[in-house]
ZALO-566210 format. One record per residue: residue in one letter; x, y, z of N, C-alpha, C in turn. Coordinates in pm, whole numbers, padded with zeros to 5 digits, always signed. Layout:
N
AXYZXYZXYZ...
***
This chain:
155
M-03656+17667+05024-03525+17604+05016-03419+17710+05043I-03314+17670+05115-03197+17754+05136-03084+17696+05051V-03023+17778+04966-02914+17733+04879-02785+17724+04961E-02725+17604+04954-02601+17576+05028-02482+17555+04935Q-02507+17514+04813-02399+17482+04720-02442+17526+04580T-02351+17591+04507-02380+17626+04368-02266+17576+04280R-02287+17581+04151-02187+17532+04055-02058+17613+04057H-02061+17728+04120-01944+17817+04120-01839+17781+04225Y-01868+17680+04308-01775+17642+04412-01721+17501+04387K-01589+17492+04371-01524+17363+04348-01532+17276+04474N-01522+17338+04590-01523+17264+04716-01658+17275+04784R-01681+17181+04874-01807+17180+04950-01818+17305+05036I-01939+17347+05054-01968+17461+05138-02026+17409+05269K-01980+17466+05380-02029+17427+05512-02108+17544+05570Y-02227+17513+05620-02312+17615+05681-02288+17620+05831N-02275+17741+05886-02261+17761+06030-02388+17828+06081P-02474+17752+06151-02601+17808+06196-02587+17912+06308I-02474+17912+06376-02454+18008+06486-02449+18151+06434N-02374+18171+06324-02366+18306+06268-02426+18316+06128N-02501+18213+06089-02570+18212+05959-02473+18243+05844S-02361+18171+05842-02260+18196+05739-02224+18067+05665F-02162+18085+05550-02121+17974+05465-01969+17985+05444T-01900+17870+05457-01755+17866+05442-01719+17754+05346E-01626+17783+05256-01578+17680+05164-01479+17590+05238T-01497+17458+05224-01410+17361+05289-01299+17317+05193N-01217+17223+05236-01112+17167+05149-01160+17043+05074Q-01282+16998+05101-01337+16877+05039-01407+16912+04908L-01374+16837+04802-01436+16863+04672-01587+16843+04678S-01659+16928+04608-01804+16917+04597-01840+16807+04499L-01929+16719+04539-01977+16613+04450-02039+16673+04325F-02113+16781+04341-02179+16846+04227-02076+16900+04128Y-01968+16958+04179-01862+17010+04094-01788+16895+04026E-01749+16795+04105-01674+16681+04052-01748+16610+03939R-01879+16597+03955-01958+16520+03858-02032+16609+03759E-01993+16736+03756-02044+16832+03657-02196+16844+03657C-02252+16852+03776-02396+16875+03789-02415+17024+03820P-02482+17098+03731-02489+17244+03746-02595+17296+03843Y-02667+17207+03907-02782+17251+03987-02745+17292+04129P-02818+17390+04182-02799+17428+04323-02847+17316+04416Y-02789+17315+04533-02818+17213+04633-02836+17286+04766G-02924+17235+04848-02945+17297+04977-03036+17214+05064W-03117+17283+05144-03208+17212+05234-03341+17285+05241I-03443+17210+05280-03574+17270+05299-03570+17345+05432K-03594+17474+05425-03579+17562+05542-03658+17512+05662E-03779+17467+05640-03867+17425+05749-03827+17291+05811S-03725+17226+05756-03687+17093+05804-03571+17095+05904G-03519+17211+05936-03402+17222+06021-03289+17283+05941S-03164+17264+05985-03050+17316+05911-02926+17233+05944P-02833+17228+05846-02708+17159+05872-02630+17233+05981P-02549+17169+06057-02516+17027+06049-02617+16938+06119G-02722+16995+06177-02826+16915+06243-02920+16851+06142Y-03027+16794+06195-03125+16729+06110-03183+16829+06010H-03193+16788+05884-03251+16869+05777-03280+16778+05659K-03354+16829+05562-03386+16753+05441-03317+16817+05322D-03227+16740+05259-03152+16786+05144-03241+16797+05021V-03210+16895+04937-03288+16912+04814-03197+16960+04702I-03220+16903+04583-03152+16942+04460-03252+17023+04380L-03215+17144+04340-03304+17231+04265-03271+17225+04117I-03364+17178+04035-03344+17174+03891-03367+17316+03840S-03257+17386+03815-03267+17527+03775-03140+17570+03706E-03156+17647+03600-03040+17707+03533-03018+17850+03580A-03107+17901+03663-03095+18038+03714-02975+18047+03808E-02919+18166+03817-02808+18191+03909-02863+18209+04050H-02804+18139+04144-02842+18150+04284-02717+18167+04368G-02730+18239+04477-02618+18260+04568-02635+18181+04695L-02527+18165+04767-02532+18095+04895-02629+18168+04989G-02716+18092+05052-02811+18149+05145-02940+18200+05081D-02947+18199+04949-03071+18242+04883-03186+18155+04929Q-03302+18215+04949-03423+18140+04983-03509+18131+04858I-03538+18009+04816-03611+17984+04693-03743+17913+04724E-03851+17962+04668-03980+17892+04679-03976+17775+04581I-04000+17655+04630-03986+17536+04547-04112+17451+04546K-04110+17358+04451-04214+17255+04439-04139+17123+04424L-04169+17026+04508-04103+16895+04500-04158+16816+04383I-04067+16748+04311-04109+16666+04198-04055+16523+04206G-03971+16495+04303-03918+16360+04313-03817+16346+04425I-03751+16231+04423-03658+16198+04531-03555+16097+04481F-03432+16108+04533-03334+16001+04517-03329+15930+04651K-03380+15808+04654-03378+15728+04777-03240+15665+04789R-03178+15685+04904-03049+15624+04933-03065+15515+05036A-02987+15411+05024-02994+15299+05116-02960+15341+05259D-02876+15444+05274-02838+15489+05408-02940+15584+05471G-03051+15611+05399-03156+15698+05452-03133+15846+05430D-03019+15884+05373-02990+16025+05347-03046+16064+05210H-03177+16057+05198-03247+16081+05071-03226+16224+05023K-03234+16244+04892-03220+16375+04830-03350+16408+04758L-03421+16508+04806-03542+16552+04738-03503+16626+04611V-03591+16623+04512-03567+16693+04387-03680+16795+04370A-03643+16918+04337-03741+17025+04329-03719+17111+04206V-03821+17188+04173-03814+17293+04072-03869+17420+04137S-03852+17530+04070-03908+17655+04118-04060+17641+04133S-04117+17707+04229-04262+17696+04252-04342+17742+04131S-04282+17821+04042-04354+17868+03924-04340+17774+03804S-04261+17668+03817-04239+17573+03707-04368+17499+03673L-04380+17462+03547-04494+17382+03502-04472+17233+03525L-04351+17194+03561-04321+17053+03586-04382+17009+03719D-04435+16886+03721-04497+16832+03842-04436+16701+03889D-04348+16641+03807-04294+16511+03844-04158+16492+03778L-04074+16414+03842-03940+16383+03791-03945+16328+03648S-04048+16254+03616-04062+16193+03483-04075+16297+03373Q-04103+16421+03407-04120+16527+03308-03990+16601+03275L-03882+16566+03343-03754+16630+03315-03703+16589+03177S-03625+16676+03115-03565+16644+02985-03455+16540+03005E-03411+16478+02895-03303+16380+02902-03176+16443+02960M-03149+16567+02922-03029+16635+02971-03040+16659+03122E-03155+16705+03169-03173+16728+03312-03157+16599+03391L-03214+16491+03339-03201+16361+03405-03055+16312+03404S-02984+16339+03295-02845+16294+03288-02759+16367+03392Y-02787+16494+03417-02714+16566+03522-02740+16502+03658L-02864+16464+03684-02897+16401+03812-02829+16265+03827T-02836+16184+03722-02781+16049+03733-02629+16049+03743R-02564+16157+03703-02418+16169+03722-02383+16174+03871L-02473+16230+03950-02445+16244+04093-02429+16109+04161Y-02516+16017+04126-02516+15883+04188-02522+15779+04077P-02409+15757+04008-02409+15664+03894-02428+15518+03935Q-02391+15484+04056-02409+15346+04104-02534+15343+04191I-02630+15267+04148-02756+15253+04222-02754+15117+04292D-02750+15120+04423-02748+14996+04500-02891+14950+04529E-02905+14831+04583-03036+14777+04616-03110+14871+04711G-03235+14899+04679-03316+14988+04761-03298+15135+04729E-03215+15166+04629-03191+15304+04593-03250+15334+04456G-03263+15462+04424-03307+15500+04291-03374+15636+04289W-03399+15682+04167-03468+15808+04141-03616+15779+04124F-03699+15851+04197-03843+15828+04193-03918+15960+04187G-04039+15955+04130-04124+16073+04121-04202+16095+04249C-04303+16179+04239-04384+16219+04355-04449+16102+04427D-04488+16001+04354-04554+15886+04419-04468+15828+04530A-04337+15827+04511-04247+15769+04612-04243+15855+04738I-04264+15984+04724-04263+16071+04841-04388+16046+04924H-04500+16027+04858-04628+16009+04927-04657+15866+04968N-04588+15770+04907-04614+15630+04934-04530+15583+05053S-04594+15560+05164-04519+15522+05284-04446+15389+05268D-04490+15306+05173-04421+15179+05148-04288+15202+05077S-04280+15315+05004-04159+15344+04928-04050+15408+05011I-04090+15470+05123-03994+15539+05207-04009+15487+05349E-03903+15429+05399-03909+15373+05534-03927+15484+05636A-03995+15455+05742-04020+15554+05847-03956+15511+05978N-03833+15463+05972-03767+15411+06092-03680+15512+06164S-03648+15624+06101-03563+15723+06168-03606+15862+06129E-03561+15960+06204-03603+16096+06175-03543+16148+06045E-03439+16084+05992-03382+16127+05865-03470+16089+05747D-03561+15995+05766-03646+15952+05656-03751+16057+05625I-03793+16059+05500-03894+16152+05453-04031+16093+05481T-04123+16174+05526-04259+16129+05545-04354+16217+05466T-04472+16169+05439-04570+16246+05365-04597+16379+05433E-04611+16378+05564-04642+16501+05636-04532+16605+05623S-04408+16561+05615-04296+16656+05613-04280+16726+05479V-04340+16674+05372-04324+16737+05242-04456+16787+05183K-04564+16757+05247-04696+16789+05193-04710+16936+05153E-04656+17026+05234-04673+17167+05210-04578+17223+05105T-04479+17147+05062-04380+17199+04969-04391+17143+04828G-04492+17066+04797-04508+17021+04660-04557+16880+04647C-04549+16827+04524-04596+16692+04493-04740+16672+04541D-04823+16769+04513-04961+16762+04560-05045+16665+04479G-04988+16615+04370-05058+16515+04293-05162+16575+04208
***
């Protein structure tokens, strides 16, 4: 995972792949606005913003900087109706294996991000990542079993 956003930035961070740099924008960060302390970024092997990539939320209290590369293990996903799903991960050394194992406080931070759950949306554990019925495969933005197999949720 490449860290793109941390709790220390009030505004969204924009990644520039041409010079591998991060710039703070004028747009408020959803994570900051909704008081979610977790780092946010993308799975390195999936591409990079602003192009195609897979977003990931890292459940971690550790301090991380922009551009840090973190070894992760996937434990779940927030399925969005628009197909812009958010993977949920922990450090590769964590004993957690599924979203259902998070504490009430950790889950409350996540649910603050998307308090309104529309039809077809929701927070799901590893089964949803591997179950092709749970994740539509109609566009390249969708998550597939093959695209996450090497990064966690091995069951």
